[in-house]
SETORDO-194220 format. One record per atom (N, C-alpha, C): residue number from 1; atom name; x, z, y. Coordinates in steps of 0.2 Angstrom, whole numbers, plus 5000, padded with zeros to 4 digits. Layout:
BEGIN
NUM; CA; X; Z; Y
...
***
This chain:
BEGIN
1; N; 5123; 5053; 5243
1; CA; 5117; 5054; 5239
1; C; 5115; 5048; 5236
2; N; 5116; 5042; 5239
2; CA; 5115; 5035; 5235
2; C; 5120; 5035; 5229
3; N; 5126; 5037; 5230
3; CA; 5131; 5036; 5224
3; C; 5128; 5041; 5218
4; N; 5126; 5046; 5220
4; CA; 5124; 5051; 5215
4; C; 5118; 5048; 5211
5; N; 5113; 5045; 5215
5; CA; 5107; 5042; 5212
5; C; 5109; 5037; 5208
6; N; 5113; 5032; 5210
6; CA; 5115; 5026; 5206
6; C; 5119; 5029; 5200
7; N; 5123; 5034; 5200
7; CA; 5126; 5036; 5194
7; C; 5121; 5039; 5189
8; N; 5116; 5043; 5192
8; CA; 5111; 5045; 5187
8; C; 5107; 5040; 5184
9; N; 5105; 5034; 5188
9; CA; 5102; 5029; 5185
9; C; 5106; 5025; 5180
10; N; 5112; 5024; 5181
10; CA; 5116; 5020; 5176
10; C; 5118; 5024; 5170
11; N; 5118; 5031; 5171
11; CA; 5119; 5035; 5165
11; C; 5113; 5035; 5161
12; N; 5107; 5035; 5164
12; CA; 5101; 5035; 5160
12; C; 5100; 5028; 5157
13; N; 5102; 5023; 5160
13; CA; 5101; 5016; 5157
13; C; 5106; 5016; 5151
14; N; 5112; 5018; 5152
14; CA; 5117; 5018; 5146
14; C; 5115; 5023; 5140
15; N; 5112; 5028; 5142
15; CA; 5109; 5033; 5136
15; C; 5103; 5029; 5133
16; N; 5099; 5026; 5136
16; CA; 5094; 5022; 5133
16; C; 5097; 5016; 5128
17; N; 5102; 5013; 5131
17; CA; 5105; 5008; 5127
17; C; 5108; 5010; 5121
18; N; 5110; 5016; 5121
18; CA; 5113; 5019; 5115
18; C; 5108; 5022; 5110
19; N; 5104; 5026; 5113
19; CA; 5099; 5030; 5109
19; C; 5094; 5026; 5105
20; N; 5091; 5021; 5109
20; CA; 5086; 5016; 5106
20; C; 5088; 5013; 5100
21; N; 5094; 5010; 5100
21; CA; 5096; 5007; 5093
21; C; 5097; 5012; 5088
22; N; 5099; 5018; 5089
22; CA; 5100; 5023; 5084
22; C; 5093; 5025; 5081
23; N; 5088; 5026; 5085
23; CA; 5082; 5028; 5083
23; C; 5079; 5022; 5079
24; N; 5080; 5016; 5081
24; CA; 5077; 5010; 5077
24; C; 5081; 5010; 5070
25; N; 5087; 5011; 5070
25; CA; 5091; 5011; 5064
25; C; 5088; 5017; 5059
26; N; 5087; 5022; 5062
26; CA; 5085; 5028; 5058
26; C; 5078; 5026; 5055
27; N; 5073; 5023; 5059
27; CA; 5067; 5021; 5056
27; C; 5067; 5016; 5051
28; N; 5072; 5011; 5052
28; CA; 5073; 5006; 5046
28; C; 5075; 5010; 5040
29; N; 5080; 5014; 5040
29; CA; 5082; 5018; 5034
29; C; 5076; 5022; 5031
30; N; 5072; 5025; 5035
30; CA; 5066; 5029; 5032
30; C; 5062; 5024; 5029
31; N; 5060; 5018; 5032
31; CA; 5056; 5013; 5029
31; C; 5059; 5010; 5022
32; N; 5065; 5009; 5022
32; CA; 5069; 5007; 5016
32; C; 5068; 5012; 5010
33; N; 5069; 5019; 5012
33; CA; 5068; 5024; 5007
33; C; 5061; 5024; 5004
34; N; 5056; 5024; 5009
34; CA; 5049; 5024; 5007
34; C; 5048; 5018; 5002
35; N; 5050; 5012; 5004
35; CA; 5049; 5006; 5000
35; C; 5052; 5007; 4993
36; N; 5058; 5010; 4993
36; CA; 5062; 5011; 4987
36; C; 5058; 5016; 4982
37; N; 5055; 5021; 4985
37; CA; 5052; 5026; 4981
37; C; 5045; 5023; 4978
38; N; 5042; 5019; 4982
38; CA; 5036; 5016; 4979
38; C; 5038; 5011; 4973
39; N; 5043; 5008; 4974
39; CA; 5045; 5003; 4968
39; C; 5047; 5007; 4962
40; N; 5050; 5013; 4963
40; CA; 5052; 5017; 4957
40; C; 5048; 5022; 4955
41; N; 5041; 5022; 4958
41; CA; 5037; 5027; 4955
41; C; 5035; 5027; 4948
42; N; 5034; 5032; 4945
42; CA; 5033; 5032; 4937
42; C; 5026; 5030; 4936
43; N; 5025; 5025; 4932
43; CA; 5018; 5023; 4931
43; C; 5016; 5026; 4924
44; N; 5009; 5028; 4924
44; CA; 5007; 5030; 4918
44; C; 5003; 5025; 4914
45; N; 5003; 5026; 4907
45; CA; 4999; 5022; 4903
45; C; 4992; 5025; 4901
46; N; 4987; 5020; 4902
46; CA; 4980; 5022; 4902
46; C; 4977; 5019; 4896
47; N; 4973; 5022; 4892
47; CA; 4969; 5019; 4887
47; C; 4963; 5015; 4891
48; N; 4960; 5010; 4887
48; CA; 4954; 5007; 4890
48; C; 4948; 5012; 4891
49; N; 4948; 5017; 4886
49; CA; 4943; 5022; 4886
49; C; 4944; 5027; 4892
50; N; 4950; 5029; 4894
50; CA; 4951; 5033; 4900
50; C; 4949; 5029; 4906
51; N; 4951; 5023; 4907
51; CA; 4949; 5019; 4913
51; C; 4941; 5019; 4913
52; N; 4938; 5018; 4908
52; CA; 4931; 5017; 4908
52; C; 4927; 5023; 4911
53; N; 4930; 5029; 4911
53; CA; 4927; 5035; 4914
53; C; 4927; 5034; 4922
54; N; 4931; 5030; 4925
54; CA; 4931; 5029; 4932
54; C; 4927; 5023; 4934
55; N; 4921; 5024; 4934
55; CA; 4916; 5018; 4935
55; C; 4911; 5019; 4940
56; N; 4913; 5023; 4945
56; CA; 4908; 5024; 4951
56; C; 4911; 5023; 4957
57; N; 4906; 5023; 4962
57; CA; 4908; 5021; 4969
57; C; 4914; 5026; 4972
58; N; 4913; 5032; 4969
58; CA; 4918; 5038; 4972
58; C; 4923; 5039; 4967
59; N; 4924; 5035; 4962
59; CA; 4929; 5035; 4957
59; C; 4930; 5029; 4953
60; N; 4933; 5024; 4957
60; CA; 4933; 5017; 4954
60; C; 4940; 5014; 4952
61; N; 4941; 5013; 4946
61; CA; 4947; 5010; 4943
61; C; 4945; 5003; 4940
62; N; 4950; 4999; 4941
62; CA; 4949; 4992; 4938
62; C; 4955; 4991; 4934
63; N; 4954; 4986; 4929
63; CA; 4960; 4983; 4925
63; C; 4960; 4976; 4927
64; N; 4966; 4974; 4929
64; CA; 4968; 4967; 4931
64; C; 4974; 4965; 4927
65; N; 4974; 4960; 4923
65; CA; 4980; 4958; 4919
65; C; 4984; 4964; 4916
66; N; 4980; 4968; 4912
66; CA; 4983; 4974; 4909
66; C; 4987; 4979; 4914
67; N; 4985; 4979; 4920
67; CA; 4987; 4984; 4925
67; C; 4981; 4988; 4927
68; N; 4982; 4995; 4928
68; CA; 4977; 4999; 4930
68; C; 4977; 5000; 4938
69; N; 4972; 5000; 4941
69; CA; 4972; 5001; 4949
69; C; 4966; 5006; 4951
70; N; 4968; 5011; 4955
70; CA; 4963; 5015; 4957
70; C; 4961; 5013; 4964
71; N; 4955; 5009; 4965
71; CA; 4953; 5006; 4971
71; C; 4948; 5010; 4975
72; N; 4947; 5017; 4973
72; CA; 4942; 5021; 4975
72; C; 4942; 5021; 4983
73; N; 4947; 5021; 4986
73; CA; 4948; 5022; 4993
73; C; 4946; 5015; 4997
74; N; 4946; 5010; 4993
74; CA; 4945; 5003; 4995
74; C; 4938; 5001; 4995
75; N; 4934; 5004; 4990
75; CA; 4927; 5002; 4989
75; C; 4923; 5000; 4995
76; N; 4923; 5005; 5000
76; CA; 4919; 5004; 5006
76; C; 4921; 4999; 5010
77; N; 4928; 4997; 5010
77; CA; 4931; 4992; 5014
77; C; 4930; 4985; 5011
78; N; 4929; 4984; 5005
78; CA; 4929; 4978; 5001
78; C; 4924; 4973; 5005
79; N; 4927; 4967; 5007
79; CA; 4923; 4962; 5010
79; C; 4917; 4959; 5006
80; N; 4917; 4960; 5000
80; CA; 4912; 4957; 4995
80; C; 4907; 4963; 4994
81; N; 4907; 4968; 4998
81; CA; 4902; 4973; 4997
81; C; 4903; 4977; 4990
82; N; 4897; 4978; 4986
82; CA; 4897; 4981; 4980
82; C; 4899; 4977; 4974
83; N; 4901; 4971; 4975
83; CA; 4904; 4966; 4970
83; C; 4910; 4970; 4966
84; N; 4913; 4973; 4970
84; CA; 4919; 4977; 4967
84; C; 4917; 4982; 4962
85; N; 4911; 4984; 4962
85; CA; 4908; 4989; 4957
85; C; 4906; 4986; 4951
86; N; 4905; 4979; 4951
86; CA; 4902; 4976; 4945
86; C; 4906; 4978; 4938
87; N; 4913; 4978; 4939
87; CA; 4917; 4979; 4934
87; C; 4921; 4986; 4934
88; N; 4918; 4991; 4938
88; CA; 4921; 4997; 4939
88; C; 4923; 5000; 4932
89; N; 4929; 5003; 4931
89; CA; 4930; 5006; 4924
89; C; 4931; 5001; 4919
90; N; 4932; 4994; 4921
90; CA; 4933; 4989; 4916
90; C; 4938; 4984; 4918
91; N; 4938; 4979; 4914
91; CA; 4943; 4973; 4915
91; C; 4940; 4968; 4920
92; N; 4943; 4967; 4926
92; CA; 4940; 4962; 4931
92; C; 4945; 4957; 4932
93; N; 4949; 4955; 4928
93; CA; 4954; 4950; 4929
93; C; 4951; 4943; 4931
94; N; 4946; 4941; 4927
94; CA; 4943; 4935; 4928
94; C; 4940; 4935; 4935
95; N; 4936; 4940; 4937
95; CA; 4933; 4940; 4944
95; C; 4938; 4941; 4949
96; N; 4943; 4944; 4948
96; CA; 4949; 4945; 4953
96; C; 4952; 4938; 4955
97; N; 4953; 4934; 4950
97; CA; 4956; 4928; 4951
97; C; 4951; 4922; 4953
98; N; 4945; 4924; 4954
98; CA; 4940; 4919; 4956
98; C; 4942; 4916; 4963
99; N; 4938; 4911; 4965
99; CA; 4939; 4907; 4971
99; C; 4937; 4911; 4978
100; N; 4934; 4917; 4977
100; CA; 4932; 4921; 4983
100; C; 4938; 4925; 4986
101; N; 4943; 4925; 4982
101; CA; 4949; 4929; 4984
101; C; 4954; 4925; 4987
102; N; 4957; 4926; 4993
102; CA; 4962; 4923; 4996
102; C; 4969; 4926; 4994
103; N; 4974; 4923; 4996
103; CA; 4981; 4925; 4994
103; C; 4983; 4932; 4995
104; N; 4980; 4934; 5001
104; CA; 4982; 4941; 5003
104; C; 4980; 4947; 4998
105; N; 4975; 4945; 4995
105; CA; 4972; 4951; 4990
105; C; 4978; 4952; 4985
106; N; 4982; 4947; 4983
106; CA; 4987; 4949; 4978
106; C; 4992; 4954; 4980
107; N; 4994; 4954; 4986
107; CA; 4998; 4959; 4989
107; C; 4995; 4965; 4990
108; N; 4989; 4965; 4992
108; CA; 4985; 4971; 4994
108; C; 4984; 4975; 4988
109; N; 4982; 4972; 4982
109; CA; 4980; 4976; 4976
109; C; 4986; 4980; 4974
110; N; 4992; 4978; 4975
110; CA; 4998; 4982; 4972
110; C; 4998; 4989; 4975
111; N; 4996; 4990; 4981
111; CA; 4995; 4997; 4984
111; C; 4991; 5002; 4980
112; N; 4987; 4999; 4976
112; CA; 4983; 5003; 4972
112; C; 4985; 5004; 4964
113; N; 4990; 5001; 4962
113; CA; 4993; 5001; 4956
113; C; 4995; 5008; 4954
114; N; 4991; 5010; 4948
114; CA; 4993; 5017; 4946
114; C; 4996; 5018; 4939
115; N; 4996; 5012; 4935
115; CA; 4998; 5012; 4929
115; C; 4997; 5006; 4925
116; N; 4998; 5006; 4919
116; CA; 4997; 5000; 4914
116; C; 4992; 5002; 4909
117; N; 4989; 4997; 4906
117; CA; 4984; 4998; 4901
117; C; 4988; 4998; 4894
118; N; 4986; 5003; 4890
118; CA; 4989; 5004; 4883
118; C; 4988; 4998; 4879
119; N; 4993; 4996; 4876
119; CA; 4993; 4990; 4872
119; C; 4990; 4991; 4865
***
């Protein structure tokens, strides 16, 4: 009985040692594919007039350095409260690069990038 139990436990441990790395590898591949698809997404070109229509709390787009961002889902989370709405539908480049924003905001904003401003 003891030999049978030990065999079962060793088999279980061996299976875990084989399966866990395979699962981890599979998740890493999925993450790489997801990141690659984000990088290759097709970006649209928007006119300033089109962006200006998105100027409310429930539909908030911003222009930062000629890029267009849909930050609607972030408005309620914005640490500066309604300050994000001051330039809703307009260019907020100057405000975005102000002293109130730490370095992390530059990475965060890329998640909201939906296109570029028409030249």
